[in-house]
N, C-alpha and C positions, 0 to 999 in steps of 0.2 A: 143448214142441217151436220150436227158433227157426226161420224162414223165410228164406231169399234169393230174389227173385224180380227178375227182371228187365222191361224194357217200351224199347219206339223208338215212333218216329213210320213213317211207312209206308217213306220214304228209307234209313231208317238214322242220318242226320245227327243227329238229338236220340235219345239213350240213355241211361233212368237205372236205379236199383236200387230195392229196396224191402229190408231188411232188419227183420222183424218176429218179436216174443217168439215170435207164434202166430196163423196164419190167421186167428184170430180177431181178430186186430187193426187188421183192412184189412174195413169194415164194406160191402160193396156194395149199393149201392139204383136203383132205378130213380125218376126224377123225370120227373114230367108237364107240369112247366110250361112257360109259352109258351117261355121264354129258352133254356132246354134243348132242347126240339123243333126251334127255330131254327137252335141251334148243330149239333145233332145230324145233323141236317135228316130226324129222321124224328118217331114218335109220341112218343121219351121218349128222355132220357139214361142212361145206366145207367154210375155211377162206383163206386170205391173210396176210400173215406175213412181216410187212413190217417194218422197221428203224421207233424208234418212232420220230427222228429228221424230218424224212418224213412226219409224220402226225401233220393235225391241224384243229380243229374244226371252220369253218366260222360263223356257227350261231347257236346259241341256245346252251344249258350246257346239258350233259347227267346225268339221274338218273343212280348212280352205285349200283350194289349188287354184292358180295364178299361172293361165297360159302364156304363152310366148306372146299373143297379142296384146297382152296385161290385162284381158278379163280374169277378174277372182271369180271364183263360183264359190259358194258355202254351200255344203251338204252333211247331211248324217254319217257320221263314222260307222253306226251298227247297220242302215238298210242302204245308204248309198244315194237317198233321193235330195236332190237337189232344190234350197229353200230360196236363195238369190243370190244374185251377181252383180255386180260392178266392176266399170272401166279405171281405169287409173286415174284421168280425169275427174269422174265422178265420185269416188271413193270419202269425200266427205261432203257430197250434195245430197246424194241418190241412193236406193237401192232397186233392183228390178226383181220384183217378188216372182218365181213360179207362180202362174197363176192357177194350175193344178193343184199347190199346195195351200191353198184357201179356204177353209172351212165351207164359207158360200163363195165361190169365184162371181156366180151371176150377177153379183151387184157390185162390177169393174167389167164393162160391155168392150168389147177392142174396139178401138179409135183410126189403128191404120197398120198398112204393110211395110216392111223396111226391107231394100234388098232387095226387091222386086224384078230384077234383073238374074235372079237366081233362082226366082222359082221357078218349079218345074213348069214344064210342058204342059201337063195334065190339070193342073190347080188352075182351078178360072178365079180373077180376082175376085173380091168379096167386096159387093157392092154396098156404098154408102159410108166406105172407110178412105181414108187420103192413102196415095199409092207412093212410095219412092223408089225411086232405082237400087237408090244408095242411101248411106244413113243419114247426108247431106246432100243436098242438090243444090 
C-alpha cells in the first residue's frame, strides 16, 4: 500500500513530501546521542529514516549546517525548525526526517532506540522497541 505524506517547518516556508511504497519504508527511531539531544533540545531526537528518492521539497530552500561529526542538518532559514538530517555515508541514500515536522507523524511509529548508553537514568526503556547501546552493535 503506497503512502503519500507531507511535512513542513513551523512557519510553513519550507514544505516537503514523501512518497513511500509502504509506511514500513519509514523507520522511526529515537536517538539518545549528545548531538541529537543538543539539536532537538530534549533528551532524544526522533527521526524517520526514508529513502532519498521518496523525499522532495515542495516549497522553500533549506539552509544547511554540517556538524563536526559529519551530520548535515537542513532547516528553515526563517523559523529555524529542523526538517531533516543525514550523515556523510548516507547523503546519497537516505534522509532522516524530523518526526515532528510530519503533518501526521502518527503514521510512522518508532521501531527502536539508539545510543541507549546515553539515555538519561530517569527515562525508562520504551517497551516493544529494539534497543542499541551504540549506532552499531
